C-alpha positions as CSV (number, residue, x, y, z in Angstrom):
1,M,6.1,-15.1,16.0
2,S,4.0,-12.2,16.4
3,L,5.0,-9.0,15.8
4,K,5.1,-7.8,19.1
5,L,7.8,-10.0,19.7
6,M,9.8,-9.7,16.8
7,L,10.3,-5.6,17.7
8,E,10.9,-6.6,21.1
9,E,13.8,-8.9,19.6
10,V,15.0,-6.5,17.1
11,A,15.0,-3.4,20.2
12,V,16.9,-6.0,22.4
13,R,18.9,-7.3,19.9
14,Y,19.8,-3.3,18.1
15,G,18.6,-1.0,21.3
16,G,20.4,2.3,20.5
17,K,20.7,1.7,16.6
18,T,18.4,4.5,14.6
19,A,15.6,2.7,13.5
20,I,13.3,6.1,12.3
21,V,15.0,8.5,10.2
22,S,12.9,11.7,9.1
23,G,14.4,14.8,8.9
24,D,15.6,16.2,11.7
25,R,14.5,13.2,14.1
26,R,16.2,9.5,14.9
27,L,14.4,7.3,16.8
28,S,16.3,4.3,17.4
29,Y,15.0,0.9,17.8
30,A,14.9,1.3,22.3
31,D,13.0,4.1,21.7
32,L,10.3,2.7,18.8
33,D,9.5,0.0,22.2
34,E,9.1,2.1,24.5
35,A,7.1,4.5,22.3
36,S,4.7,2.0,21.2
37,N,4.5,0.5,25.0
38,K,3.4,4.2,26.2
39,V,0.7,4.2,23.2
40,A,-0.1,0.0,23.9
41,N,-1.5,1.1,27.4
42,A,-3.0,4.3,26.8
43,L,-5.3,2.5,24.5
44,I,-5.5,-0.3,26.6
45,K,-6.5,2.4,29.5
46,L,-9.3,3.8,26.8
47,G,-11.0,-0.3,26.2
48,V,-9.2,-1.3,23.3
49,N,-9.3,-5.3,24.0
50,K,-8.2,-7.9,21.8
51,G,-9.5,-7.9,18.7
52,D,-10.7,-4.3,17.9
53,R,-10.2,-2.5,15.1
54,V,-8.0,0.9,15.5
55,A,-8.7,2.9,12.3
56,M,-5.4,5.2,11.0
57,L,-6.1,8.2,9.0
58,L,-2.2,8.9,9.1
59,S,0.6,10.4,6.8
60,N,3.8,9.1,7.3
61,S,6.0,9.3,10.1
62,P,7.8,8.2,13.6
63,E,3.7,8.7,15.4
64,F,2.4,6.4,11.9
65,V,5.0,3.8,13.0
66,T,4.8,4.2,17.3
67,I,1.1,4.2,16.6
68,Y,1.0,1.2,14.4
69,F,3.2,-0.9,16.9
70,G,1.4,-0.1,19.9
71,I,-1.7,-1.4,18.2
72,I,-0.1,-4.6,17.5
73,K,0.9,-4.8,20.8
74,T,-2.5,-4.5,22.5
75,G,-3.5,-7.6,20.7
76,A,-6.4,-5.2,18.5
77,I,-6.0,-5.1,14.6
78,A,-4.5,-1.9,13.1
79,V,-6.3,0.0,9.8
80,P,-3.9,2.0,8.1
81,L,-6.4,3.9,5.6
82,D,-5.8,6.9,2.6
83,T,-5.3,10.5,4.0
84,S,-7.1,11.2,0.2
85,Y,-10.0,9.3,1.1
86,K,-12.9,11.6,1.1
87,V,-15.8,11.0,3.5
88,D,-18.6,8.5,1.2
89,E,-15.3,6.4,0.5
90,L,-14.5,6.4,4.0
91,A,-17.7,5.5,5.4
92,S,-17.9,2.8,2.8
93,L,-14.9,1.7,4.8
94,F,-16.2,2.0,8.8
95,D,-19.2,0.7,8.4
96,D,-17.8,-2.5,7.1
97,F,-14.9,-2.5,10.2
98,L,-16.8,-0.7,12.8
99,P,-13.3,1.0,14.3
100,K,-13.5,1.4,17.9
101,I,-11.3,4.2,18.0
102,L,-9.6,6.7,15.0
103,V,-6.5,7.9,14.8
104,A,-6.3,10.8,12.5
105,E,-4.1,14.4,11.9
106,S,-6.5,17.3,11.8
107,P,-6.8,18.1,8.8
108,T,-8.2,14.6,7.9
109,L,-10.3,14.8,10.6
110,E,-11.9,18.0,9.7
111,P,-14.4,17.1,6.8
112,L,-15.5,13.8,9.3
113,I,-16.8,16.1,11.7
114,P,-19.8,16.5,10.4
115,V,-20.6,12.9,10.4
116,L,-18.8,11.1,13.0
117,S,-21.6,10.9,15.1
118,R,-23.2,8.3,12.5
119,F,-20.2,5.4,13.7
120,K,-21.8,4.7,16.8
121,S,-18.6,2.1,16.5
122,I,-15.7,4.8,17.1
123,K,-15.6,5.5,20.7
124,Q,-12.8,7.7,21.1
125,V,-11.3,10.0,18.2
126,I,-7.4,10.8,19.1
127,D,-6.0,13.7,17.5
128,L,-2.4,13.8,16.0
129,S,-1.8,17.1,15.6
130,S,-4.0,18.6,18.3
131,E,-1.5,20.9,20.6
132,D,-4.7,20.9,23.0
133,G,-7.0,18.3,21.7
134,G,-10.2,20.0,21.8
135,Q,-13.4,18.2,21.2
136,F,-10.8,15.3,20.3
137,L,-8.3,13.6,22.8
138,C,-4.8,14.8,22.0
139,Y,-2.3,12.0,21.4
140,R,0.9,14.5,22.6
141,E,-1.4,14.6,26.6
142,I,-2.5,10.9,26.4
143,I,0.9,10.2,25.7
144,A,2.7,12.0,27.8
145,V,1.2,10.7,30.7
146,S,0.9,6.8,29.7
147,P,3.5,4.5,31.0
148,A,6.1,2.9,28.8
149,Q,5.8,-0.9,31.0
150,K,6.0,-4.0,28.7
151,I,2.6,-4.9,27.8
152,E,3.0,-9.3,29.1
153,S,0.2,-10.3,26.8
154,G,-0.8,-9.4,23.7
155,P,-1.4,-11.3,20.6
156,E,-0.7,-15.3,19.2
157,P,1.0,-15.6,15.7
158,A,-2.3,-16.3,13.9
159,D,-3.9,-13.4,14.8
160,I,-5.0,-10.7,13.1
161,A,-2.6,-7.7,13.0
162,Y,-3.8,-5.6,9.9
163,I,-6.8,-4.8,8.0
164,A,-6.0,-3.6,4.3
165,Y,-8.5,-2.4,2.4
166,T,-7.5,-3.0,-1.8
167,S,-8.2,-2.0,-4.7
168,G,-8.8,2.0,-3.9
169,P,-10.9,0.9,-2.5
170,S,-14.1,-0.6,-3.3
171,F,-17.6,1.2,-2.2
172,R,-18.2,-2.6,-1.5
173,P,-15.0,-3.0,0.4
174,E,-12.2,-5.7,0.6
175,G,-10.8,-5.6,3.2
176,V,-7.8,-7.9,3.5
177,M,-7.2,-9.8,6.7
178,L,-3.3,-11.1,7.5
179,P,-2.5,-12.5,10.6
180,H,1.2,-11.7,13.0
181,H,3.0,-15.0,12.0
182,C,2.1,-13.8,7.6
183,L,3.7,-10.5,8.0
184,V,6.6,-11.8,10.1
185,A,7.3,-14.5,7.7
186,E,7.1,-12.0,4.6
187,A,9.7,-10.2,5.7
188,T,12.1,-12.5,7.1
189,V,11.3,-13.7,2.7
190,S,11.5,-10.3,1.5
191,G,14.3,-9.7,3.9
192,D,16.4,-12.3,2.3
193,G,15.5,-11.9,-1.1
194,F,17.3,-8.6,-0.9
195,Q,19.9,-9.6,1.3
196,Q,18.9,-6.9,3.2
197,T,20.9,-5.8,6.8
198,D,21.2,-4.4,9.6
199,R,24.0,-2.9,7.6
200,D,21.1,-1.4,5.6
201,I,19.5,1.9,4.7
202,V,16.4,1.8,3.5
203,L,14.5,5.6,1.8
204,L,10.4,5.6,1.8
205,Y,10.3,7.9,-0.7
206,A,6.4,8.9,-1.8
207,L,5.9,5.2,-0.5
208,P,2.9,5.3,1.7
209,M,2.7,2.9,5.0
210,H,-1.2,2.0,4.3
211,H,0.0,0.4,1.6
212,A,1.3,-3.0,1.6
213,F,4.3,-1.8,-0.5
214,G,5.7,0.8,2.0
215,L,4.3,-0.6,5.1
216,V,5.6,-4.2,5.1
217,S,8.7,-3.8,2.4
218,G,9.7,-0.5,3.6
219,L,8.8,-0.7,7.4
220,L,8.7,-4.3,8.5
221,V,11.4,-5.9,6.9
222,S,13.5,-3.1,7.9
223,V,13.0,-3.7,11.6
224,C,13.2,-7.8,11.1
225,K,16.8,-7.1,9.8
226,G,17.6,-4.4,12.0
227,S,17.5,-2.4,9.3
228,T,17.3,1.5,9.1
229,L,14.3,3.2,7.4
230,V,14.6,7.0,6.0
231,M,11.1,8.7,5.4
232,V,11.4,12.1,3.1
233,P,9.2,13.7,5.0
234,G,6.5,16.2,3.6
235,T,4.1,15.7,0.8
236,G,4.7,17.0,-3.1
237,L,7.7,16.4,-2.7
238,S,10.0,16.4,-6.6
239,I,11.8,13.6,-6.7
240,S,15.0,15.6,-6.2
241,S,14.9,15.7,-2.3
242,A,15.0,12.0,-2.8
243,M,18.2,11.9,-4.2
244,V,18.8,14.1,-1.7
245,A,18.2,12.5,0.8
246,I,20.2,8.9,-0.6
247,E,23.5,11.6,-0.5
248,K,23.1,13.2,2.9
249,E,21.7,9.5,5.0
250,K,23.9,6.9,2.6
251,V,20.8,5.2,1.6
252,T,21.1,1.2,0.1
253,I,18.1,0.5,-1.0
254,F,15.6,2.5,-2.7
255,L,12.1,1.5,-2.8
256,G,9.8,2.7,-5.6
257,V,6.5,2.2,-8.0
258,P,7.5,2.8,-11.2
259,Y,5.9,5.8,-11.4
260,I,8.9,6.7,-9.4
261,F,11.8,5.9,-11.1
262,A,10.5,7.6,-14.7
263,L,10.1,10.7,-12.6
264,A,13.8,9.7,-11.6
265,L,14.5,8.9,-15.3
266,N,12.9,12.1,-16.6
267,I,15.6,14.6,-14.1
268,A,18.3,12.6,-15.1
269,K,17.6,13.2,-18.8
270,K,17.3,17.2,-18.7
271,E,19.0,18.1,-15.4
272,G,21.6,15.3,-15.3
273,V,22.7,13.4,-12.2
274,K,23.7,15.7,-9.7
275,S,23.4,14.2,-6.2
276,D,26.4,11.3,-4.9
277,L,24.0,7.6,-5.2
278,A,27.6,5.9,-4.9
279,S,26.0,4.2,-1.2
280,L,22.8,2.3,-3.0
281,R,23.5,-1.2,-3.4
282,L,19.8,-1.9,-4.7
283,C,16.6,-0.5,-5.8
284,A,13.2,-2.6,-5.9
285,S,10.1,-1.3,-8.3
286,A,6.4,-2.9,-7.1
287,G,3.2,-2.0,-7.5
288,A,2.8,-2.2,-11.8
289,S,4.8,-4.2,-14.5
290,L,8.1,-1.9,-15.2
291,P,8.9,-1.4,-18.6
292,V,11.9,-2.6,-19.9
293,D,12.9,0.6,-21.9
294,I,12.7,2.1,-18.4
295,I,14.8,-0.7,-16.3
296,R,17.5,-0.3,-19.5
297,Q,17.7,3.9,-19.4
298,F,17.8,4.3,-15.5
299,K,20.7,1.6,-16.0
300,K,22.2,4.3,-18.3
301,Y,21.8,7.3,-16.4
302,Y,22.1,6.3,-12.8
303,G,24.7,3.2,-13.1
304,F,21.8,0.9,-11.4
305,D,19.9,-2.3,-12.4
306,I,16.2,-2.0,-11.3
307,L,15.0,-5.7,-9.4
308,D,10.9,-5.7,-11.0
309,C,9.0,-7.5,-8.8
310,W,5.6,-8.7,-8.8
311,G,3.0,-9.0,-5.3
312,L,0.1,-8.4,-4.2
313,T,-1.4,-7.3,-1.3
314,E,-3.8,-10.3,-0.5
315,A,0.2,-12.4,-0.5
316,V,1.1,-9.8,2.1
317,C,3.5,-8.2,-0.4
318,L,6.1,-9.5,-3.2
319,V,6.1,-12.8,-4.0
320,T,8.8,-12.8,-6.4
321,C,11.9,-11.3,-6.4
322,P,14.3,-11.5,-9.7
323,P,18.5,-11.4,-8.4
324,V,20.1,-8.9,-6.8
325,D,23.2,-9.1,-8.6
326,G,20.9,-8.4,-11.8
327,S,21.6,-11.6,-13.3
328,G,17.8,-12.0,-13.9
329,K,15.6,-12.0,-17.6
330,L,14.5,-8.4,-18.3
331,G,11.4,-8.2,-18.6
332,S,10.5,-10.8,-15.4
333,A,9.4,-10.4,-11.8
334,G,12.5,-12.9,-11.4
335,K,11.6,-16.0,-9.6
336,A,9.2,-17.4,-6.4
337,M,11.2,-16.5,-3.2
338,S,11.6,-19.0,-0.2
339,A,8.1,-20.4,1.0
340,W,6.1,-19.3,-2.3
341,E,5.2,-21.0,-4.7
342,V,3.5,-19.7,-8.1
343,K,1.5,-21.8,-11.1
344,I,-0.7,-20.5,-14.5
345,V,-3.6,-22.1,-15.0
346,D,-6.2,-22.1,-17.4
347,D,-9.5,-20.7,-17.2
348,E,-10.2,-24.5,-15.9
349,G,-7.7,-24.5,-13.0
350,S,-5.4,-26.7,-14.7
351,E,-2.1,-26.4,-14.6
352,L,-0.3,-24.6,-18.1
353,P,3.0,-26.2,-19.3
354,P,6.1,-23.4,-19.4
355,N,6.0,-20.5,-21.5
356,Q,1.7,-20.6,-21.3
357,A,0.1,-17.3,-20.5
358,G,-2.8,-17.6,-18.2
359,E,-3.9,-16.5,-14.5
360,V,-0.8,-16.7,-12.1
361,I,-1.6,-18.3,-8.8
362,V,0.1,-18.7,-5.9
363,R,-0.1,-20.3,-2.4
364,G,2.1,-19.3,0.8
365,F,1.5,-17.4,3.8
366,V,-1.2,-15.5,2.0
367,M,-4.4,-14.0,4.0
368,Q,-6.4,-15.3,5.7
369,G,-9.3,-13.9,3.7
370,Y,-11.8,-10.8,3.4
371,Y,-12.4,-9.4,7.0
372,N,-16.6,-10.2,7.1
373,N,-16.8,-11.0,3.7
374,P,-16.4,-14.8,3.1
375,Q,-18.1,-15.1,-0.8
376,A,-15.4,-12.9,-2.1
377,T,-12.6,-15.3,-0.2
378,A,-14.0,-18.2,-1.9
379,E,-14.1,-16.7,-4.9
380,V,-10.3,-16.3,-4.9
381,M,-9.1,-19.0,-2.2
382,R,-9.4,-22.3,-3.8
383,D,-7.3,-25.6,-2.3
384,G,-5.0,-23.1,0.1
385,W,-4.4,-21.3,-3.4
386,F,-5.1,-17.7,-4.9
387,Y,-5.9,-16.7,-7.5
388,S,-4.5,-13.5,-8.2
389,G,-6.4,-12.2,-11.4
390,D,-2.9,-11.4,-13.3
391,I,-2.2,-13.2,-16.5
392,G,1.3,-14.3,-16.9
393,K,3.8,-16.6,-17.9
394,V,6.7,-19.1,-16.1
395,D,9.0,-20.0,-18.4
396,R,11.2,-23.2,-18.4
397,D,13.7,-21.6,-15.2
398,G,11.0,-20.8,-13.3
399,Y,10.9,-16.3,-14.5
400,L,7.4,-14.9,-13.5
401,F,6.7,-12.7,-17.0
402,I,3.7,-10.9,-16.2
403,T,1.9,-9.8,-19.3
404,G,-1.4,-8.5,-18.7
405,R,-4.9,-8.5,-16.3
406,K,-7.4,-10.9,-16.3
407,K,-9.3,-8.3,-13.2
408,D,-10.6,-4.9,-14.0
409,I,-8.3,-3.3,-12.0
410,I,-6.3,0.0,-13.4
411,I,-3.3,0.5,-11.8
412,V,-2.2,4.4,-12.0
413,K,1.2,5.4,-10.4
414,G,1.1,1.5,-8.7
415,Q,-2.4,2.4,-7.4
416,N,-5.0,-0.3,-7.9
417,I,-8.4,1.5,-9.0
418,R,-11.6,-0.3,-9.1
419,P,-13.7,1.6,-12.6
420,S,-17.3,0.7,-10.6
421,D,-15.9,2.6,-8.2
422,I,-16.2,5.8,-10.5
423,E,-18.4,4.9,-12.7
424,S,-21.1,4.9,-9.4
425,V,-20.0,8.4,-8.5
426,L,-20.4,9.3,-12.6
427,H,-24.3,7.7,-12.7
428,T,-25.4,10.4,-9.7
429,H,-24.4,13.0,-11.5
430,P,-27.6,14.3,-12.5
431,K,-26.5,14.9,-16.9
432,V,-25.2,11.8,-17.0
433,A,-26.8,9.1,-18.2
434,E,-24.7,6.4,-18.7
435,A,-20.8,6.1,-18.0
436,A,-17.7,4.0,-18.7
437,V,-14.5,4.2,-16.8
438,I,-11.5,2.5,-19.0
439,G,-7.3,2.8,-17.9
440,V,-5.6,4.1,-21.0
441,P,-1.7,3.4,-21.7
442,D,0.1,6.6,-20.6
443,E,4.3,6.6,-20.2
444,L,4.6,8.2,-17.1
445,R,1.8,6.9,-14.8
446,G,1.1,3.5,-16.2
447,E,-2.2,4.5,-17.0
448,M,-4.9,7.1,-17.0
449,V,-8.2,7.0,-16.1
450,T,-10.3,7.7,-18.4
451,A,-14.1,8.5,-18.5
452,V,-16.4,7.8,-21.6
453,I,-19.8,9.4,-20.4
454,K,-23.3,9.8,-22.6
455,L,-25.1,12.6,-21.0
456,K,-28.8,12.5,-20.4
457,E,-30.9,14.2,-23.9
458,G,-30.9,17.9,-23.7
459,E,-28.0,17.9,-21.5
460,V,-25.0,19.9,-21.5
461,A,-21.6,19.3,-19.3
462,T,-17.9,20.3,-19.9
463,E,-14.6,17.7,-18.7
464,Q,-14.2,20.6,-15.8
465,E,-17.8,19.9,-14.4
466,I,-17.5,16.3,-14.6
467,R,-13.8,16.0,-12.7
468,R,-15.1,19.1,-10.3
469,F,-17.9,16.5,-9.2
470,C,-15.6,13.4,-8.8
471,F,-13.4,15.6,-6.8
472,E,-15.6,16.4,-3.9
473,R,-16.9,12.2,-3.5
474,I,-13.7,10.5,-4.2
475,A,-9.7,10.3,-4.1
476,N,-8.1,12.8,-5.9
477,Y,-5.8,10.1,-7.9
478,K,-9.2,8.3,-8.7
479,V,-10.6,11.3,-10.3
480,P,-10.4,11.0,-14.5
481,K,-7.3,12.7,-16.0
482,Q,-9.9,12.6,-19.5
483,V,-13.6,12.9,-19.9
484,T,-14.9,12.3,-22.9
485,F,-18.5,12.9,-24.6
486,L,-20.3,10.1,-26.8
487,D,-23.5,9.9,-28.3
488,S,-23.9,6.1,-27.4
489,L,-21.9,3.8,-25.6
490,P,-21.3,0.7,-27.1
491,K,-22.9,-2.6,-25.5
492,T,-22.5,-6.1,-25.7
493,A,-25.0,-8.2,-27.1
494,A,-26.2,-9.2,-23.3
495,G,-27.0,-5.0,-23.4
496,E,-24.0,-4.1,-21.1
497,I,-21.8,-1.2,-21.4
498,D,-19.0,-3.0,-23.7
């Protein structure tokens, strides 16, 4: 089944039922189907064809949802991107997937205006925020005159629906290609794992839909099961705004990364639990391993267990899930959900016995490959198995425990960051001779990005100077929180920084 058909069938089944809530705005399933038809017809009129890539630089909103499904209905490929990316990061991505259309909000477009002409693949830019269009197409104007008729043709289940750029992104981009049938299958399986139904109300707070957890576990699972998705609008909101939304909308499922649950725990310790959260039946975390102490204390203060799930974008989203009744094993990410297989292997790829740590590999509806990068695909896909780069063990009962990482990744607030991205920026600083970026354990964030720098002879620099240089060139969450200067950096026998 394609995502187009999934939405159309759900719209028939649930019609006037609320699909999306954002502040005072309500969008029914029938509204969502009709609005996405308008987007699809508008894109087709602009020349979008099957297989074209459409870049989305959008924050969470009902428009994100209608635009995403509108792209899908044309048979084109949606490429949601982080709105915090700087120009150089976006340039590396645009040069990789060559978008035909860019849909963005005005604040995100402004820094791109001076360089847009270099991206020859982009034929049209649609401004979501503009009232009169200005130099770009005005979203409201083109949608107002676009017909709501159903798109008769469309994608096949095996067609690519979505490209997700992982780990940062890297200045050597790796775009995960996910077909329609994999997304529909994952939405079904994850929903079953959560025992999610049309009676559930799911909160999307601080989980951007340009990430797989927000898009798949939040949006697509909710659509698949006919649930209601509640978005907490705005940015920089406190955790208390999430609690207020849970009480107001009678939320039953609260999804978050470990950072969100750590914040909620800190608030409970300082101020107590002020909101009525009796409607909640399930809290689930993913993006990074959830410390056992947070699980215990969250249960103490809030009275709820947190399901610590494990997954990755290359496997669409979630692979494992603990039992929803709280009967799982503390510290475990649960068992593989239906249609997934998990094995632990050594460096030669041989399967290891229970309780022995090695690399976690998975088989199921994994990605089709990295976009335009067969070499990177071949490095992680072998005989139908995806090699995750995570280190873990599986006990005799089939429970997965994540114990470390083989790949060079820093995880901050659930965001994957490649140290090499930051190092490449630091090496362009005129005062920097050598630089290494590492992740330092941090109780709240999971890890803290730390830069260790050797300056060129005779140069002097401050931590603030280095951080400001990075802020201008990379997304804010990748900027080092801490900068340490050393006279020399340790080297391996091969002469590389250790």
